[in-house]
BAVO-807417 format. One record per atom (N, C-alpha, C, O, CB): residue in three letters; atom name; x, y, z; residue number from 1. Coordinates in pm, whole numbers. Atoms other than C-alpha are relative to their C-alpha. Glycine has a CB too. Layout:
! residues N
residuo  atomo  u  v  w  num
ALA  CA  X  Y  Z  NUM
...
//
This chain:
! residues 96
residuo  atomo  u  v  w  num
MET  N  -3  -112  90  1
MET  CA  4153  -4617  19339  1
MET  C  -14  -53  -143  1
MET  O  54  -148  -181  1
MET  CB  130  81  18  1
SER  N  24  48  136  2
SER  CA  4028  -4656  18982  2
SER  C  95  69  -97  2
SER  O  138  183  -77  2
SER  CB  -147  26  -41  2
LYS  N  -92  -49  101  3
LYS  CA  4245  -4609  18681  3
LYS  C  -81  72  -108  3
LYS  O  -184  20  -152  3
LYS  CB  85  -117  -61  3
VAL  N  69  -78  102  4
VAL  CA  4139  -4342  18429  4
VAL  C  55  -42  -137  4
VAL  O  175  -36  -162  4
VAL  CB  18  153  24  4
VAL  N  -37  39  135  5
VAL  CA  4140  -4464  18070  5
VAL  C  -44  111  -94  5
VAL  O  -161  149  -97  5
VAL  CB  -63  -138  -40  5
ARG  N  31  -108  94  6
ARG  CA  4157  -4194  17806  6
ARG  C  -4  -57  -142  6
ARG  O  81  -137  -182  6
ARG  CB  104  116  10  6
SER  N  14  49  138  7
SER  CA  4041  -4257  17454  7
SER  C  96  77  -90  7
SER  O  149  182  -54  7
SER  CB  -146  13  -50  7
ARG  N  -87  -65  98  8
ARG  CA  4244  -4169  17148  8
ARG  C  -63  131  -48  8
ARG  O  8  222  -90  8
ARG  CB  27  -93  -120  8
GLU  N  69  -121  45  9
GLU  CA  3980  -3908  17062  9
GLU  C  33  119  87  9
GLU  O  16  233  43  9
GLU  CB  -149  -24  -3  9
ALA  N  -34  -110  -89  10
ALA  CA  4091  -3701  17359  10
ALA  C  127  70  -47  10
ALA  O  149  187  -14  10
ALA  CB  17  -51  144  10
TYR  N  -125  -57  49  11
TYR  CA  4425  -3645  17187  11
TYR  C  1  -9  -152  11
TYR  O  51  -107  -208  11
TYR  CB  123  -73  61  11
PRO  N  7  7  146  12
PRO  CA  4366  -3560  16821  12
PRO  C  138  1  -64  12
PRO  O  233  57  -9  12
PRO  CB  -84  115  -55  12
ASN  N  -124  6  75  13
ASN  CA  4637  -3626  16567  13
ASN  C  18  134  -72  13
ASN  O  -66  171  -154  13
ASN  CB  -1  -119  -102  13
PRO  N  -19  -131  64  14
PRO  CA  4781  -3287  16461  14
PRO  C  13  -9  -152  14
PRO  O  -31  82  -222  14
PRO  CB  123  68  57  14
LYS  N  -13  13  145  15
LYS  CA  4867  -3415  16112  15
LYS  C  -136  -19  -67  15
LYS  O  -164  40  -171  15
LYS  CB  93  -116  -36  15
LYS  N  134  21  55  16
LYS  CA  4514  -3539  16051  16
LYS  C  -82  128  7  16
LYS  O  -156  160  -86  16
LYS  CB  -72  -113  75  16
GLU  N  75  -125  -18  17
GLU  CA  4370  -3216  16184  17
GLU  C  44  103  -105  17
GLU  O  -40  170  -164  17
GLU  CB  20  56  143  17
ALA  N  -51  -94  101  18
ALA  CA  4595  -3008  15956  18
ALA  C  -46  -39  -139  18
ALA  O  -81  47  -220  18
ALA  CB  154  6  5  18
THR  N  46  48  131  19
THR  CA  4502  -3225  15657  19
THR  C  -147  32  -19  19
THR  O  -187  78  -126  19
THR  CB  24  -151  -13  19
MET  N  143  -29  9  20
MET  CA  4132  -3186  15730  20
MET  C  -24  150  -20  20
MET  O  -113  189  -95  20
MET  CB  -74  -50  126  20
ARG  N  15  -146  18  21
ARG  CA  4171  -2809  15758  21
ARG  C  36  41  -142  21
ARG  O  -31  126  -201  21
ARG  CB  89  76  101  21
ARG  N  -38  -32  138  22
ARG  CA  4350  -2797  15423  22
ARG  C  -108  -44  -98  22
ARG  O  -140  30  -191  22
ARG  CB  133  -68  -36  22
ILE  N  108  48  88  23
ILE  CA  4079  -3005  15258  23
ILE  C  -121  92  10  23
ILE  O  -181  126  -92  23
ILE  CB  -39  -145  37  23
PHE  N  113  -90  -19  24
PHE  CA  3810  -2785  15408  24
PHE  C  26  135  -68  24
PHE  O  -62  189  -135  24
PHE  CB  -29  21  150  24
ALA  N  -35  -127  63  25
ALA  CA  3991  -2469  15294  25
ALA  C  -6  -11  -152  25
ALA  O  -53  80  -220  25
ALA  CB  141  45  44  25
PHE  N  5  23  145  26
PHE  CA  4028  -2615  14944  26
PHE  C  -144  -1  -49  26
PHE  O  -176  61  -151  26
PHE  CB  70  -132  -36  26
LEU  N  141  7  39  27
LEU  CA  3656  -2693  14926  27
LEU  C  -67  136  8  27
LEU  O  -151  169  -76  27
LEU  CB  -75  -100  88  27
VAL  N  55  -135  -12  28
VAL  CA  3569  -2342  15045  28
VAL  C  45  86  -118  28
VAL  O  -35  160  -175  28
VAL  CB  42  66  134  28
VAL  N  -52  -77  114  29
VAL  CA  3794  -2189  14776  29
VAL  C  -71  -42  -128  29
VAL  O  -106  43  -210  29
VAL  CB  152  -19  -14  29
ILE  N  72  49  120  30
ILE  CA  3630  -2409  14510  30
ILE  C  -143  54  -1  30
ILE  O  -192  98  -106  30
ILE  CB  -1  -156  -3  30
ALA  N  139  -49  -8  31
ALA  CA  3281  -2310  14630  31
ALA  C  -6  149  -32  31
ALA  O  -95  193  -104  31
ALA  CB  -60  -27  140  31
ILE  N  -3  -144  29  32
ILE  CA  3372  -1940  14622  32
ILE  C  29  23  -148  32
ILE  O  -32  110  -210  32
ILE  CB  107  72  87  32
GLY  N  -31  -12  142  33
GLY  CA  3523  -1982  14275  33
GLY  C  -120  -29  -88  33
GLY  O  -146  44  -184  33
GLY  CB  113  -92  -37  33
VAL  N  121  33  76  34
VAL  CA  3208  -2149  14143  34
VAL  C  -104  110  16  34
VAL  O  -172  145  -80  34
VAL  CB  -58  -136  46  34
ALA  N  97  -107  -22  35
ALA  CA  2993  -1878  14301  35
ALA  C  36  125  -80  35
ALA  O  -51  187  -140  35
ALA  CB  -8  34  150  35
VAL  N  -43  -118  75  36
VAL  CA  3199  -1599  14145  36
VAL  C  -18  -23  -150  36
VAL  O  -68  64  -221  36
VAL  CB  148  35  31  36
LEU  N  18  32  141  37
LEU  CA  3203  -1771  13806  37
LEU  C  -147  1  -39  37
LEU  O  -184  55  -143  37
LEU  CB  62  -137  -32  37
GLY  N  143  4  27  38
GLY  CA  2829  -1833  13823  38
GLY  C  -63  138  -4  38
GLY  O  -149  166  -88  38
GLY  CB  -70  -84  103  38
TYR  N  53  -137  -1  39
TYR  CA  2755  -1473  13911  39
TYR  C  46  75  -124  39
TYR  O  -32  147  -187  39
TYR  CB  44  75  129  39
TYR  N  -57  -68  117  40
TYR  CA  2987  -1347  13635  40
TYR  C  -68  -47  -129  40
TYR  O  -96  34  -218  40
TYR  CB  151  -25  -7  40
ARG  N  60  56  121  41
ARG  CA  2835  -1581  13373  41
ARG  C  -152  19  -5  41
ARG  O  -214  -11  -107  41
ARG  CB  32  -148  -9  41
GLY  N  144  -24  0  42
GLY  CA  2479  -1488  13475  42
GLY  C  -83  -121  33  42
GLY  O  -202  -125  2  42
GLY  CB  -41  52  -132  42
TRP  N  73  121  -37  43
TRP  CA  2384  -1830  13609  43
TRP  C  -100  28  111  43
TRP  O  -202  -39  122  43
TRP  CB  96  -109  43  43
PHE  N  94  -37  -104  44
PHE  CA  2220  -1667  13907  44
PHE  C  13  148  32  44
PHE  O  116  210  7  44
PHE  CB  23  -84  126  44
THR  N  1  -140  -41  45
THR  CA  2126  -1324  14036  45
THR  C  -43  7  146  45
THR  O  -115  -79  196  45
THR  CB  -95  85  -90  45
VAL  N  33  -21  -140  46
VAL  CA  2095  -1193  14388  46
VAL  C  -72  134  11  46
VAL  O  -26  235  -41  46
VAL  CB  128  -4  91  46
SER  N  74  -124  -21  47
SER  CA  1836  -936  14488  47
SER  C  -46  5  146  47
SER  O  -54  -97  214  47
SER  CB  -123  11  -97  47
SER  N  43  -14  -139  48
SER  CA  1718  -797  14818  48
SER  C  -127  85  6  48
SER  O  -155  166  -83  48
SER  CB  112  63  87  48
SER  N  119  -79  -26  49
SER  CA  1398  -654  14955  49
SER  C  -5  26  149  49
SER  O  43  -53  230  49
SER  CB  -131  -73  -50  49
SER  N  9  -29  -143  50
SER  CA  1325  -486  15283  50
SER  C  -136  63  30  50
SER  O  -195  134  -51  50
SER  CB  115  95  45  50
GLY  N  126  -55  -48  51
GLY  CA  1017  -398  15480  51
GLY  C  28  82  125  51
GLY  O  140  126  148  51
GLY  CB  -104  -113  28  51
ASP  N  -17  -78  -122  52
ASP  CA  959  -219  15808  52
ASP  C  93  -70  99  52
ASP  O  183  -7  154  52
ASP  CB  -134  25  65  52
HIS  N  -79  72  -100  53
HIS  CA  1110  -489  16028  53
HIS  C  67  -125  -58  53
HIS  O  120  -208  15  53
HIS  CB  -88  -39  117  53
GLU  N  -54  120  62  54
GLU  CA  1227  -745  15776  54
GLU  C  90  37  -117  54
GLU  O  73  141  -180  54
GLU  CB  -113  -92  -46  54
ALA  N  -84  -13  118  55
ALA  CA  1496  -783  15514  55
ALA  C  8  -138  -64  55
ALA  O  22  -238  6  55
ALA  CB  143  57  35  55
GLY  N  -4  129  69  56
GLY  CA  1501  -1054  15251  56
GLY  C  101  1  -112  56
GLY  O  127  104  -173  56
GLY  CB  -136  -35  -53  56
VAL  N  -94  19  109  57
VAL  CA  1751  -1187  15003  57
VAL  C  -53  -112  -88  57
VAL  O  -89  -219  -38  57
VAL  CB  145  -31  52  57
ASN  N  48  100  96  58
ASN  CA  1646  -1374  14690  58
ASN  C  113  -36  -95  58
ASN  O  182  51  -147  58
ASN  CB  -123  52  -77  58
VAL  N  -96  49  98  59
VAL  CA  1872  -1588  14473  59
VAL  C  -81  -69  -109  59
VAL  O  -158  -161  -82  59
VAL  CB  107  -98  66  59
THR  N  71  56  113  60
THR  CA  1739  -1668  14127  60
THR  C  100  -71  -90  60
THR  O  200  -12  -132  60
THR  CB  -77  110  -78  60
ILE  N  -89  78  83  61
ILE  CA  1902  -1944  13923  61
ILE  C  -60  -8  -140  61
ILE  O  -176  -44  -158  61
ILE  CB  22  -143  59  61
ASP  N  42  6  141  62
ASP  CA  1882  -1923  13543  62
ASP  C  43  -135  -57  62
ASP  O  155  -149  -106  62
ASP  CB  61  120  -83  62
LYS  N  -33  136  43  63
LYS  CA  1869  -2292  13449  63
LYS  C  29  -7  -150  63
LYS  O  114  -85  -193  63
LYS  CB  -115  -95  34  63
ASP  N  -22  1  145  64
ASP  CA  1851  -2219  13076  64
ASP  C  140  50  -34  64
ASP  O  208  -8  -118  64
ASP  CB  -106  87  -71  64
LYS  N  -134  -54  23  65
LYS  CA  2169  -2008  13084  65
LYS  C  106  -100  43  65
LYS  O  207  -118  -24  65
LYS  CB  19  133  75  65
LEU  N  -92  101  -51  66
LEU  CA  2344  -2275  13291  66
LEU  C  11  -117  -99  66
LEU  O  122  -163  -128  66
LEU  CB  -46  -51  139  66
LYS  N  1  110  95  67
LYS  CA  2241  -2548  13046  67
LYS  C  68  40  -131  67
LYS  O  142  -38  -190  67
LYS  CB  -144  -47  -27  67
GLU  N  -59  -50  123  68
GLU  CA  2342  -2335  12748  68
GLU  C  154  6  11  68
GLU  O  224  -38  -80  68
GLU  CB  -56  141  -34  68
ASP  N  -144  -8  -21  69
ASP  CA  2690  -2269  12891  69
ASP  C  62  -139  13  69
ASP  O  175  -162  -32  69
ASP  CB  31  82  125  69
LYS  N  -48  139  -12  70
LYS  CA  2728  -2639  12976  70
LYS  C  16  -63  -137  70
LYS  O  117  -128  -164  70
LYS  CB  -96  -84  87  70
GLU  N  -7  56  135  71
GLU  CA  2653  -2738  12616  71
GLU  C  112  65  -81  71
GLU  O  181  -3  -156  71
GLU  CB  -135  18  -72  71
LYS  N  -109  -69  70  72
LYS  CA  2893  -2473  12481  72
LYS  C  135  -56  46  72
LYS  O  224  -79  -36  72
LYS  CB  -6  152  25  72
ALA  N  -126  54  -53  73
ALA  CA  3169  -2604  12709  73
ALA  C  25  -140  -53  73
ALA  O  138  -172  -89  73
ALA  CB  -3  -1  154  73
LYS  N  -16  135  55  74
LYS  CA  3107  -2963  12596  74
LYS  C  45  6  -146  74
LYS  O  134  -68  -187  74
LYS  CB  -133  -78  12  74
GLN  N  -33  -13  142  75
GLN  CA  3123  -2855  12231  75
GLN  C  145  47  -17  75
GLN  O  217  -6  -102  75
GLN  CB  -95  98  -69  75
GLN  N  -137  -49  9  76
GLN  CA  3447  -2662  12284  76
GLN  C  100  -109  38  76
GLN  O  206  -121  -24  76
GLN  CB  19  123  90  76
ILE  N  -89  109  -41  77
ILE  CA  3605  -2958  12463  77
ILE  C  10  -104  -110  77
ILE  O  119  -153  -139  77
ILE  CB  -50  -66  131  77
LYS  N  -1  96  111  78
LYS  CA  3503  -3192  12179  78
LYS  C  87  50  -114  78
LYS  O  166  -25  -171  78
LYS  CB  -143  -28  -50  78
GLU  N  -77  -58  111  79
GLU  CA  3651  -2955  11919  79
GLU  C  150  -2  31  79
GLU  O  230  -37  -56  79
GLU  CB  -46  143  -27  79
LYS  N  -142  -5  -35  80
LYS  CA  3980  -2916  12106  80
LYS  C  61  -139  7  80
LYS  O  174  -159  -38  80
LYS  CB  19  72  134  80
THR  N  -55  135  -7  81
THR  CA  4023  -3286  12175  81
THR  C  8  -62  -139  81
THR  O  101  -137  -167  81
THR  CB  -86  -88  94  81
LYS  N  -5  50  137  82
LYS  CA  3940  -3368  11813  82
LYS  C  118  61  -73  82
LYS  O  190  -9  -145  82
LYS  CB  -131  32  -75  82
GLY  N  -114  -67  62  83
GLY  CA  4194  -3111  11696  83
GLY  C  133  -57  49  83
GLY  O  225  -75  -31  83
GLY  CB  -4  150  28  83
LEU  N  -123  58  -54  84
LEU  CA  4459  -3256  11925  84
LEU  C  22  -141  -52  84
LEU  O  135  -177  -86  84
LEU  CB  -4  -2  152  84
SER  N  -16  136  49  85
SER  CA  4391  -3613  11816  85
SER  C  33  0  -149  85
SER  O  112  -82  -195  85
SER  CB  -128  -82  26  85
ASP  N  -33  -11  143  86
ASP  CA  4398  -3510  11447  86
ASP  C  147  41  -18  86
ASP  O  216  -13  -104  86
ASP  CB  -92  103  -69  86
LYS  N  -138  -48  8  87
LYS  CA  4727  -3328  11503  87
LYS  C  97  -112  39  87
LYS  O  202  -128  -24  87
LYS  CB  21  122  93  87
ALA  N  -86  112  -42  88
ALA  CA  4876  -3629  11684  88
ALA  C  6  -107  -107  88
ALA  O  110  -169  -126  88
ALA  CB  -50  -59  132  88
ASN  N  3  102  105  89
ASN  CA  4769  -3862  11402  89
ASN  C  76  43  -125  89
ASN  O  130  -41  -197  89
ASN  CB  -144  -33  -37  89
LYS  N  -68  -51  119  90
LYS  CA  4918  -3637  11130  90
LYS  C  151  4  17  90
LYS  O  223  -12  -81  90
LYS  CB  -51  138  -34  90
GLU  N  -144  -11  -23  91
GLU  CA  5263  -3600  11292  91
GLU  C  65  -136  -15  91
GLU  O  20  -234  46  91
GLU  CB  29  60  139  91
PRO  N  -68  130  14  92
PRO  CA  5501  -3874  11183  92
PRO  C  80  -33  126  92
PRO  O  125  57  198  92
PRO  CB  94  0  -123  92
ALA  N  -76  44  -115  93
ALA  CA  5672  -4077  11449  93
ALA  C  147  25  -26  93
ALA  O  193  10  -139  93
ALA  CB  -26  -149  31  93
ASP  N  -143  -30  12  94
ASP  CA  6035  -3984  11511  94
ASP  C  82  -126  23  94
ASP  O  169  -128  110  94
ASP  CB  41  109  100  94
ASN  N  -76  124  -13  95
ASN  CA  6167  -4336  11470  95
ASN  C  104  -6  -113  95
ASN  O  65  -5  -230  95
ASN  CB  -95  -125  -4  95
PRO  N  -103  5  104  96
PRO  CA  6503  -4354  11284  96
PRO  C  10  -133  -68  96
PRO  O  93  -151  -158  96
PRO  CB  133  34  58  96
//
């Protein structure tokens, strides 16, 4: 009679499986958030068309709007970090 050898893959680790599900759920939430933000900011539009036996969905990406918003965000980050560093440099140290 032969002995049956079972691999570790036959018995998945519940902790690893739960961790992978959480990571997947997190990535899905991030993707949905980016999609909602992009739609709200006008980065892309969705349109549909239908024929007799067909239906189509078109997604149009506005690269110029995306680039413009990216540059605005960079500028705002630079301004805020500069303001914080200036404020930190102006405050005297509290050394007695």
